[in-house]
C-alpha positions as a LaTeX table, in Angstrom:
\begin{tabular}{lrrr}
\hline
Residue & $x$ (\AA) & $y$ (\AA) & $z$ (\AA) \\
\hline
Unk1 & $-47.36$ & $-33.72$ & 17.29 \\
Unk2 & $-44.87$ & $-31.10$ & 16.20 \\
Unk3 & $-46.87$ & $-28.39$ & 14.35 \\
Unk4 & $-44.21$ & $-28.05$ & 11.66 \\
Unk5 & $-44.39$ & $-31.79$ & 10.94 \\
Unk6 & $-48.20$ & $-31.67$ & 10.89 \\
Unk7 & $-48.04$ & $-28.87$ & 8.31 \\
Unk8 & $-45.50$ & $-30.75$ & 6.17 \\
Unk9 & $-47.69$ & $-33.88$ & 6.28 \\
Unk10 & $-50.79$ & $-31.90$ & 5.33 \\
Unk11 & $-49.08$ & $-30.06$ & 2.46 \\
Unk12 & $-47.73$ & $-33.31$ & 1.03 \\
Unk13 & $-51.13$ & $-35.02$ & 1.14 \\
Unk14 & $-52.93$ & $-32.07$ & $-0.44$ \\
Unk15 & $-50.30$ & $-31.93$ & $-3.20$ \\
Unk16 & $-50.86$ & $-35.66$ & $-3.86$ \\
Unk17 & $-54.56$ & $-35.03$ & $-4.56$ \\
Unk18 & $-54.13$ & $-31.89$ & $-6.70$ \\
Unk19 & $-55.79$ & $-33.51$ & $-9.71$ \\
Unk20 & $-58.76$ & $-34.59$ & $-7.60$ \\
Unk21 & $-59.09$ & $-31.09$ & $-6.12$ \\
Unk22 & $-59.19$ & $-29.71$ & $-9.65$ \\
Unk23 & $-61.63$ & $-32.36$ & $-10.90$ \\
Unk24 & $-64.03$ & $-31.74$ & $-8.00$ \\
Unk25 & $-63.62$ & $-27.95$ & $-8.43$ \\
Unk26 & $-62.79$ & $-27.54$ & $-4.75$ \\
Unk27 & $-61.41$ & $-24.16$ & $-3.87$ \\
Unk28 & $-58.73$ & $-24.47$ & $-1.20$ \\
Unk29 & $-57.53$ & $-21.29$ & 0.50 \\
Unk30 & $-54.77$ & $-20.47$ & 0.95 \\
Unk31 & $-53.39$ & $-22.17$ & $-2.14$ \\
Unk32 & $-50.01$ & $-22.48$ & $-0.43$ \\
Unk33 & $-50.54$ & $-23.59$ & 3.14 \\
Unk34 & $-48.61$ & $-21.76$ & 5.83 \\
Unk35 & $-50.50$ & $-23.25$ & 8.77 \\
Unk36 & $-52.59$ & $-26.32$ & 9.50 \\
Unk37 & $-55.77$ & $-24.25$ & 9.14 \\
Unk38 & $-57.24$ & $-24.04$ & 5.65 \\
Unk39 & $-60.60$ & $-23.46$ & 4.00 \\
Unk40 & $-62.29$ & $-25.43$ & 1.28 \\
Unk41 & $-65.37$ & $-24.53$ & $-0.71$ \\
Unk42 & $-67.31$ & $-27.35$ & $-2.33$ \\
Unk43 & $-70.58$ & $-27.43$ & $-4.24$ \\
Unk44 & $-73.45$ & $-29.89$ & $-4.02$ \\
Unk45 & $-74.24$ & $-31.56$ & $-7.33$ \\
Unk46 & $-77.88$ & $-31.70$ & $-6.24$ \\
Unk47 & $-78.71$ & $-28.00$ & $-6.09$ \\
Unk48 & $-75.41$ & $-26.23$ & $-6.89$ \\
Unk49 & $-75.26$ & $-24.72$ & $-3.38$ \\
Unk50 & $-71.68$ & $-24.01$ & $-2.28$ \\
Unk51 & $-70.42$ & $-24.49$ & 1.26 \\
Unk52 & $-67.21$ & $-23.25$ & 2.81 \\
Unk53 & $-65.60$ & $-25.22$ & 5.58 \\
Unk54 & $-62.67$ & $-24.53$ & 7.85 \\
Unk55 & $-60.43$ & $-27.48$ & 8.61 \\
Unk56 & $-57.95$ & $-27.25$ & 11.46 \\
Unk57 & $-55.48$ & $-30.11$ & 11.12 \\
Unk58 & $-53.13$ & $-29.34$ & 14.01 \\
Unk59 & $-52.22$ & $-32.99$ & 14.67 \\
Unk60 & $-52.32$ & $-34.22$ & 11.08 \\
Unk61 & $-52.47$ & $-37.09$ & 10.27 \\
Unk62 & $-52.64$ & $-38.54$ & 13.78 \\
Unk63 & $-55.99$ & $-36.94$ & 14.64 \\
Unk64 & $-59.06$ & $-35.97$ & 12.66 \\
Unk65 & $-59.41$ & $-32.30$ & 11.72 \\
Unk66 & $-61.76$ & $-29.94$ & 13.44 \\
Unk67 & $-64.33$ & $-29.07$ & 10.77 \\
Unk68 & $-66.81$ & $-26.19$ & 10.75 \\
Unk69 & $-69.00$ & $-24.72$ & 8.04 \\
Unk70 & $-68.36$ & $-21.00$ & 7.83 \\
Unk71 & $-69.63$ & $-17.85$ & 6.23 \\
Unk72 & $-66.51$ & $-16.86$ & 4.25 \\
Unk73 & $-67.31$ & $-13.16$ & 4.41 \\
Unk74 & $-67.62$ & $-12.99$ & 8.20 \\
Unk75 & $-65.58$ & $-16.15$ & 8.97 \\
Unk76 & $-68.44$ & $-17.07$ & 11.31 \\
Unk77 & $-69.23$ & $-20.73$ & 12.00 \\
Unk78 & $-72.29$ & $-19.69$ & 13.99 \\
Unk79 & $-74.13$ & $-18.44$ & 10.90 \\
Unk80 & $-76.92$ & $-21.01$ & 10.41 \\
Unk81 & $-77.07$ & $-20.22$ & 6.67 \\
Unk82 & $-73.46$ & $-21.35$ & 6.23 \\
Unk83 & $-74.49$ & $-24.91$ & 7.06 \\
Unk84 & $-76.21$ & $-27.49$ & 4.87 \\
Unk85 & $-79.27$ & $-29.31$ & 6.12 \\
Unk86 & $-77.52$ & $-32.65$ & 5.92 \\
Unk87 & $-77.18$ & $-35.74$ & 8.08 \\
Unk88 & $-74.12$ & $-35.41$ & 10.30 \\
Unk89 & $-73.88$ & $-31.63$ & 9.96 \\
Unk90 & $-75.15$ & $-29.92$ & 13.10 \\
Unk91 & $-75.78$ & $-26.21$ & 12.50 \\
Unk92 & $-75.70$ & $-23.71$ & 15.39 \\
Unk93 & $-76.07$ & $-23.87$ & 18.28 \\
Unk94 & $-74.03$ & $-27.10$ & 18.08 \\
Unk95 & $-72.04$ & $-25.92$ & 15.00 \\
Unk96 & $-70.12$ & $-29.14$ & 14.49 \\
Unk97 & $-70.01$ & $-32.35$ & 12.49 \\
Unk98 & $-71.22$ & $-35.54$ & 14.10 \\
Unk99 & $-69.14$ & $-37.68$ & 11.75 \\
Unk100 & $-66.16$ & $-39.97$ & 12.24 \\
Unk101 & $-64.05$ & $-37.73$ & 10.00 \\
Unk102 & $-64.19$ & $-34.78$ & 12.41 \\
Unk103 & $-62.44$ & $-34.17$ & 15.70 \\
Unk104 & $-65.75$ & $-33.03$ & 17.19 \\
Unk105 & $-67.53$ & $-36.23$ & 16.20 \\
Unk106 & $-64.75$ & $-38.49$ & 17.44 \\
Unk107 & $-63.78$ & $-36.69$ & 20.64 \\
Unk108 & $-66.81$ & $-34.74$ & 21.82 \\
Unk109 & $-69.97$ & $-36.35$ & 20.50 \\
Unk110 & $-68.96$ & $-40.02$ & 20.25 \\
Unk111 & $-65.64$ & $-40.73$ & 22.02 \\
Unk112 & $-66.59$ & $-44.43$ & 21.97 \\
Unk113 & $-66.08$ & $-44.43$ & 18.16 \\
Unk114 & $-62.33$ & $-44.48$ & 18.72 \\
Unk115 & $-62.74$ & $-47.96$ & 20.26 \\
Unk116 & $-64.35$ & $-49.37$ & 17.12 \\
Unk117 & $-61.76$ & $-50.11$ & 14.44 \\
Unk118 & $-64.46$ & $-49.96$ & 11.74 \\
Unk119 & $-65.14$ & $-46.26$ & 12.35 \\
Unk120 & $-62.14$ & $-44.98$ & 14.34 \\
Unk121 & $-59.88$ & $-42.34$ & 12.81 \\
Unk122 & $-57.38$ & $-43.93$ & 10.43 \\
Unk123 & $-54.18$ & $-41.88$ & 9.97 \\
Unk124 & $-52.81$ & $-44.12$ & 7.22 \\
Unk125 & $-52.70$ & $-43.31$ & 3.53 \\
Unk126 & $-54.07$ & $-39.86$ & 2.71 \\
Unk127 & $-56.63$ & $-39.01$ & 5.41 \\
Unk128 & $-57.32$ & $-35.47$ & 4.17 \\
Unk129 & $-58.39$ & $-36.95$ & 0.84 \\
Unk130 & $-60.80$ & $-39.28$ & 2.65 \\
Unk131 & $-62.20$ & $-36.35$ & 4.67 \\
Unk132 & $-62.76$ & $-34.10$ & 1.65 \\
Unk133 & $-64.22$ & $-36.92$ & $-0.44$ \\
Unk134 & $-66.58$ & $-37.92$ & 2.40 \\
Unk135 & $-67.78$ & $-34.33$ & 2.78 \\
Unk136 & $-68.42$ & $-34.03$ & $-0.96$ \\
Unk137 & $-70.17$ & $-37.42$ & $-1.05$ \\
Unk138 & $-72.42$ & $-36.38$ & 1.81 \\
Unk139 & $-73.61$ & $-33.14$ & 0.19 \\
Unk140 & $-74.15$ & $-35.06$ & $-3.06$ \\
Unk141 & $-76.30$ & $-37.74$ & $-1.39$ \\
Unk142 & $-80.00$ & $-37.17$ & $-2.14$ \\
Unk143 & $-81.01$ & $-39.14$ & 0.95 \\
Unk144 & $-78.75$ & $-37.27$ & 3.42 \\
Unk145 & $-78.64$ & $-33.79$ & 1.92 \\
Unk146 & $-81.69$ & $-31.50$ & 2.04 \\
Unk147 & $-80.35$ & $-28.16$ & 0.82 \\
Unk148 & $-79.08$ & $-25.14$ & 2.65 \\
Unk149 & $-79.99$ & $-24.74$ & 6.31 \\
Unk150 & $-82.45$ & $-21.88$ & 6.73 \\
\hline
\end{tabular}
């Protein structure tokens, strides 16, 4: 996909969910996107731990974003403490998300997921909203979330 079109698509979808971003208290940086890479910080309702994630949406909305938890100070995704202990989040050395909302989960870990229409990436509607909501839901789930990775 043309990177300019991917950026325009991403900007439009993030603008459409501005009220939800505010309600959830997500911090998106930069506020005005100038590339398909952005960062979001979200907080677990369970223990008030905050996590920062990088999302690279280079083929948005056609492909799922690459998602990594990062230490915002060092911008390091290989910092184990930047990751939650949570089902689907694989801290270093894997440092990826084994979920059907991430490029890593769909292409590297489980390429067969793309053949199952129930869990394959769906580019329709507002996929970035579904990704962010799914991430927040996961760190708010008392069964799947177990605090910060130590």
